[in-house]
C-alpha positions as CSV (number, residue, x, y, z in Angstrom):
1,M,32.1,-118.4,-4.1
2,D,28.5,-117.9,-5.0
3,Q,27.1,-115.1,-2.8
4,T,24.0,-114.3,-4.9
5,R,21.0,-114.5,-2.6
6,H,17.3,-113.8,-2.0
7,Q,16.6,-111.3,0.7
8,V,13.2,-111.0,2.3
9,A,11.2,-107.8,2.0
10,D,12.4,-104.6,3.6
11,M,9.0,-103.2,4.7
12,S,10.5,-99.9,5.8
13,L,10.5,-98.8,2.2
14,W,6.7,-98.8,2.3
15,Q,5.8,-95.4,3.8
16,G,3.4,-92.7,3.0
17,R,0.4,-90.6,3.9
18,V,-2.4,-91.9,6.1
19,D,-5.9,-90.4,5.9
20,N,-7.6,-92.2,8.8
21,E,-10.5,-89.7,8.9
22,E,-11.5,-90.7,5.4
23,G,-11.8,-94.4,6.2
24,E,-11.0,-97.6,4.2
25,L,-11.6,-95.9,0.8
26,A,-8.6,-93.6,1.4
27,R,-6.0,-96.3,1.6
28,R,-2.7,-96.3,-0.2
29,W,-0.3,-99.0,-1.4
30,H,1.9,-98.8,1.7
31,Q,-1.2,-99.6,3.9
32,Q,-2.1,-102.7,1.8
33,V,1.2,-104.5,1.2
34,Q,2.4,-107.4,3.4
35,A,5.6,-109.3,3.4
36,A,5.3,-112.5,1.4
37,A,5.1,-115.7,3.4
38,D,4.0,-119.3,3.0
39,E,0.3,-120.3,2.7
40,Q,-1.0,-116.8,2.0
41,A,-4.2,-116.2,-0.1
42,P,-3.4,-115.9,-3.8
43,G,-2.5,-112.3,-4.8
44,L,0.0,-110.1,-6.4
45,V,3.7,-110.5,-5.5
46,L,6.3,-107.8,-6.3
47,L,9.7,-109.4,-6.7
48,G,12.9,-107.3,-7.1
49,F,15.9,-108.1,-9.2
50,C,18.8,-106.1,-7.9
51,C,21.4,-106.5,-10.6
52,D,23.9,-104.4,-12.5
53,A,26.0,-107.2,-13.9
54,G,24.1,-107.4,-17.2
55,V,24.3,-103.7,-17.8
56,L,28.0,-103.7,-17.0
57,R,28.6,-106.6,-19.4
58,N,26.7,-104.6,-22.0
59,Q,28.9,-101.6,-21.6
60,G,26.0,-99.5,-20.1
61,Q,25.6,-97.1,-17.2
62,V,25.3,-99.0,-14.0
63,G,23.0,-98.1,-11.1
64,A,19.8,-100.2,-11.9
65,A,20.6,-102.5,-9.0
66,A,19.0,-99.8,-6.8
67,G,15.9,-99.7,-9.0
68,P,13.6,-102.0,-7.1
69,Q,14.0,-100.0,-3.8
70,A,13.4,-96.7,-5.7
71,L,10.3,-98.2,-7.4
72,R,8.8,-99.4,-4.1
73,S,9.4,-96.0,-2.5
74,A,7.7,-94.2,-5.5
75,T,4.8,-96.6,-5.4
76,A,4.2,-96.6,-1.7
77,N,2.1,-93.4,-1.6
78,L,-0.1,-94.2,-4.6
79,A,-3.8,-94.4,-4.0
80,W,-5.0,-98.0,-3.7
81,H,-7.8,-99.0,-6.2
82,L,-7.3,-102.8,-6.5
83,H,-9.1,-105.8,-5.0
84,T,-6.4,-108.3,-4.5
85,P,-3.9,-109.1,-1.7
86,L,-0.5,-107.4,-2.3
87,Y,2.7,-109.0,-1.2
88,D,6.4,-107.9,-1.3
89,G,8.4,-110.9,-2.3
90,G,11.8,-109.3,-1.5
91,D,14.7,-109.1,-3.8
92,V,17.2,-111.4,-5.6
93,Y,20.6,-109.8,-5.2
94,C,23.3,-110.4,-7.9
95,H,26.7,-110.5,-6.2
96,A,29.5,-109.1,-8.4
97,D,29.4,-110.8,-11.8
98,E,27.3,-113.8,-10.8
99,L,24.6,-113.0,-13.3
100,E,23.7,-116.5,-14.4
101,A,23.3,-117.5,-10.7
102,A,21.0,-114.5,-10.1
103,Q,18.9,-115.3,-13.1
104,A,18.5,-118.9,-12.1
105,L,17.5,-117.9,-8.5
106,Y,15.1,-115.3,-9.7
107,S,13.5,-117.8,-12.1
108,H,13.0,-120.3,-9.3
109,K,11.4,-117.6,-7.1
110,V,9.0,-116.6,-9.9
111,A,8.0,-120.2,-10.5
112,T,7.5,-120.9,-6.7
113,F,5.3,-117.9,-6.3
114,M,3.2,-118.8,-9.3
115,D,3.0,-122.4,-8.2
116,A,1.4,-121.0,-5.0
117,G,-1.3,-119.2,-7.1
118,H,0.2,-115.7,-7.1
119,R,0.7,-113.3,-10.0
120,V,4.2,-111.8,-10.1
121,I,5.4,-108.4,-11.3
122,G,9.2,-108.1,-11.4
123,L,11.0,-104.9,-10.4
124,G,14.3,-104.3,-12.2
125,G,17.2,-104.0,-12.3
126,G,18.8,-104.3,-15.7
127,H,16.8,-105.8,-18.5
128,E,18.6,-109.1,-17.9
129,I,15.5,-109.6,-15.6
130,A,13.6,-110.5,-18.8
131,Y,15.2,-113.9,-19.3
132,A,14.9,-114.7,-15.6
133,S,11.2,-113.8,-15.7
134,F,10.4,-115.7,-18.9
135,N,12.4,-118.8,-17.6
136,G,10.4,-118.7,-14.4
137,L,7.1,-118.5,-16.3
138,V,8.1,-121.4,-18.5
139,E,9.1,-123.5,-15.5
140,H,5.7,-122.9,-13.9
141,L,3.7,-123.6,-17.0
142,S,5.7,-126.8,-17.7
143,R,3.9,-128.5,-14.9
144,Q,0.7,-128.3,-16.8
145,P,-0.3,-131.4,-18.8
146,T,-0.4,-129.4,-22.0
147,P,1.8,-126.3,-21.7
148,P,0.2,-123.2,-23.4
149,R,1.7,-121.1,-26.1
150,I,3.6,-118.2,-24.6
151,G,4.2,-114.9,-26.2
152,I,6.5,-112.0,-25.3
153,I,5.6,-108.4,-25.7
154,N,8.5,-106.1,-25.0
155,F,8.2,-102.3,-24.9
156,D,11.8,-101.2,-25.6
157,A,13.9,-99.0,-27.7
158,H,16.3,-101.9,-28.1
159,L,15.7,-105.4,-29.5
160,D,18.0,-107.0,-26.9
161,L,18.8,-109.9,-29.2
162,R,22.5,-109.8,-29.1
163,R,24.4,-113.1,-29.6
164,S,27.1,-113.4,-27.0
165,A,29.0,-116.1,-25.1
166,K,27.9,-114.3,-21.9
167,A,24.5,-113.1,-20.9
168,S,23.9,-109.4,-20.5
169,S,21.2,-106.8,-20.5
170,G,21.5,-106.9,-24.3
171,T,20.9,-110.7,-24.7
172,P,17.7,-111.6,-22.8
173,F,15.4,-112.3,-25.7
174,N,18.1,-114.2,-27.6
175,Q,18.3,-116.3,-24.4
176,C,14.5,-116.8,-24.5
177,A,14.7,-117.9,-28.1
178,A,17.4,-120.4,-27.2
179,L,15.3,-121.7,-24.3
180,C,12.3,-122.2,-26.6
181,E,14.4,-124.0,-29.1
182,S,15.8,-126.3,-26.5
183,L,12.3,-127.2,-25.2
184,G,10.7,-127.5,-28.7
185,L,8.5,-124.4,-28.1
186,P,7.6,-121.7,-30.6
187,F,9.2,-118.3,-30.0
188,H,6.7,-115.5,-30.2
189,Y,8.4,-112.1,-29.7
190,T,7.0,-108.7,-30.3
191,C,9.1,-105.5,-29.7
192,I,7.4,-102.2,-29.6
193,G,9.1,-98.8,-29.7
194,V,12.3,-99.9,-31.4
195,S,14.7,-97.2,-32.4
196,R,16.2,-97.7,-35.9
197,Y,19.2,-95.7,-34.8
198,H,20.1,-97.7,-31.6
199,N,20.0,-101.2,-33.1
200,T,22.5,-102.4,-35.6
201,D,21.8,-104.3,-38.9
202,A,23.1,-107.4,-37.1
203,L,20.3,-107.1,-34.5
204,F,17.6,-106.4,-37.2
205,D,18.9,-109.5,-39.1
206,R,18.7,-111.6,-35.9
207,A,15.1,-110.3,-35.4
208,S,14.2,-111.3,-38.9
209,Q,15.7,-114.8,-38.4
210,L,13.6,-115.3,-35.3
211,G,10.4,-113.9,-36.8
212,T,10.3,-111.0,-34.5
213,R,7.4,-108.6,-34.9
214,I,8.7,-105.0,-34.7
215,V,7.0,-101.6,-34.3
216,L,9.5,-98.8,-34.7
217,D,9.3,-95.7,-32.5
218,E,8.6,-93.6,-35.6
219,Q,5.5,-95.7,-36.3
220,L,4.0,-94.8,-32.9
221,N,1.9,-91.6,-33.4
222,N,-1.2,-90.4,-31.6
223,W,-2.8,-89.5,-35.0
224,D,-2.3,-93.0,-36.4
225,I,-2.4,-95.9,-33.8
226,Q,-3.1,-98.6,-36.4
227,P,0.5,-100.0,-36.5
228,L,0.4,-100.4,-32.7
229,M,-3.1,-101.9,-32.7
230,T,-2.3,-104.4,-35.5
231,A,0.9,-105.6,-33.8
232,L,-0.8,-105.9,-30.4
233,D,-3.8,-107.8,-31.8
234,Q,-1.5,-110.2,-33.7
235,A,0.7,-110.8,-30.7
236,I,-2.3,-111.4,-28.5
237,D,-4.2,-113.7,-30.9
238,E,-1.3,-116.1,-31.7
239,V,-0.7,-117.2,-28.1
240,D,-2.5,-118.4,-24.9
241,V,-0.3,-116.6,-22.3
242,L,1.6,-113.4,-22.4
243,Y,4.8,-112.2,-20.7
244,V,4.9,-108.4,-20.8
245,T,8.1,-106.5,-20.1
246,V,8.5,-102.7,-20.0
247,C,12.0,-101.3,-20.4
248,L,11.8,-97.7,-19.3
249,D,14.1,-96.5,-22.0
250,V,11.1,-96.9,-24.4
251,L,9.9,-93.6,-23.0
252,P,11.3,-90.2,-24.1
253,A,14.4,-89.1,-22.2
254,S,12.6,-86.0,-21.0
255,L,10.1,-88.2,-19.2
256,A,12.4,-91.1,-18.2
257,P,16.0,-89.9,-17.9
258,G,16.8,-92.4,-15.1
259,V,17.8,-95.3,-17.4
260,S,21.1,-96.8,-18.7
261,A,20.5,-95.6,-22.3
262,P,17.9,-92.8,-22.6
263,A,15.8,-92.7,-25.8
264,G,16.2,-89.9,-28.4
265,R,12.5,-90.1,-29.4
266,G,10.7,-92.7,-27.4
267,M,7.1,-93.8,-27.1
268,D,4.4,-91.5,-25.8
269,L,3.3,-92.5,-22.3
270,G,-0.4,-92.3,-23.2
271,L,0.2,-94.8,-26.1
272,L,2.1,-97.1,-23.7
273,E,-0.7,-97.0,-21.2
274,Y,-3.3,-97.7,-24.0
275,A,-1.2,-100.7,-25.1
276,L,-1.1,-102.1,-21.6
277,E,-4.8,-101.7,-21.2
278,R,-5.4,-103.5,-24.5
279,I,-3.1,-106.4,-23.4
280,K,-4.8,-106.6,-20.0
281,A,-8.3,-106.8,-21.6
282,S,-7.2,-110.0,-23.3
283,N,-6.9,-111.7,-19.9
284,K,-3.7,-113.4,-21.2
285,M,-1.1,-111.5,-19.3
286,M,0.4,-113.9,-16.8
287,M,3.8,-112.3,-15.9
288,A,5.1,-108.8,-16.2
289,D,8.1,-106.7,-15.2
290,I,9.6,-103.2,-15.3
291,A,13.3,-102.9,-16.1
292,E,16.2,-100.4,-16.3
293,L,15.2,-98.0,-13.5
294,N,18.5,-96.3,-12.6
295,P,18.0,-94.0,-9.6
296,A,21.6,-92.6,-10.0
297,R,20.6,-91.1,-13.3
298,D,17.1,-90.0,-12.3
299,R,16.3,-86.3,-12.1
300,H,13.9,-85.5,-9.3
301,S,12.8,-89.2,-9.2
302,S,10.7,-88.5,-12.4
303,T,11.5,-91.9,-13.9
304,A,10.6,-93.7,-10.7
305,R,7.3,-91.9,-10.5
306,V,6.5,-92.9,-14.1
307,A,7.5,-96.5,-13.3
308,A,5.3,-96.5,-10.3
309,R,2.3,-95.4,-12.4
310,L,3.1,-98.2,-14.9
311,L,3.4,-100.7,-12.1
312,A,0.0,-99.7,-10.7
313,R,-1.5,-100.1,-14.2
314,L,0.1,-103.5,-14.7
315,A,-1.2,-104.6,-11.3
316,G,-4.9,-103.6,-12.0
């Protein structure tokens, strides 16, 4: 029996400091967010994907299903600097091993919110959220007379291009490639922060077959940002619309321990933020998500705090 479902927002997660004596300019995220409902003014919707099934299928460390709640709690007390309505779109819950049903439901929710004029940022959950996000974006854009060219920029230590009979947190971009092929769309995929030592030759071979643009973690240095800049500019220029996904295991394990597979080296947080700002400046980013937050493995909520900072930056 399919028990995968969408649950409306739990607004009790949005709590934090209130500085009434300092007025409207002292507001925080928890004071701005509203539960998503029909016929609201276009704004930013946060949509959670509470799922461990993909990580479990990929032989990883489970716990990311609790990531969306932890990310909301970490974001709630951040200072508010935006000028857009903010809505909590609730969560899609994956029951047991019903991953495909959860991805389909999440995709439908993404497309529905975007059809209503909202931007959507996904809160993961395992990185199987990526296929669901991309599929929802494609569904929304398919309603246009001439669908635009879509590109994927993934910040990740892993290529996530596994070929498997069953979807998992290791297959989302192979699923995206298959979707593009079925629809006659070009597949534009850039992966930044890839660890040479955590991806097999089979994955690099698959990446080559698909024309994937790769920037290795060892190429990401503060003293030479040219490889990053070149990859970003190429990825931005070749498409009309971008889907951006941040797998938190792209960051060093010392900074982001709360993931299924912590990175041995990782990408500097400052470089990641620089890259996100460069993408945002293009005005092409239409969908984004943050994946792999695993509160069960997070020391002192440090990963959740970093994820909240990245969420605020993506939202700006």
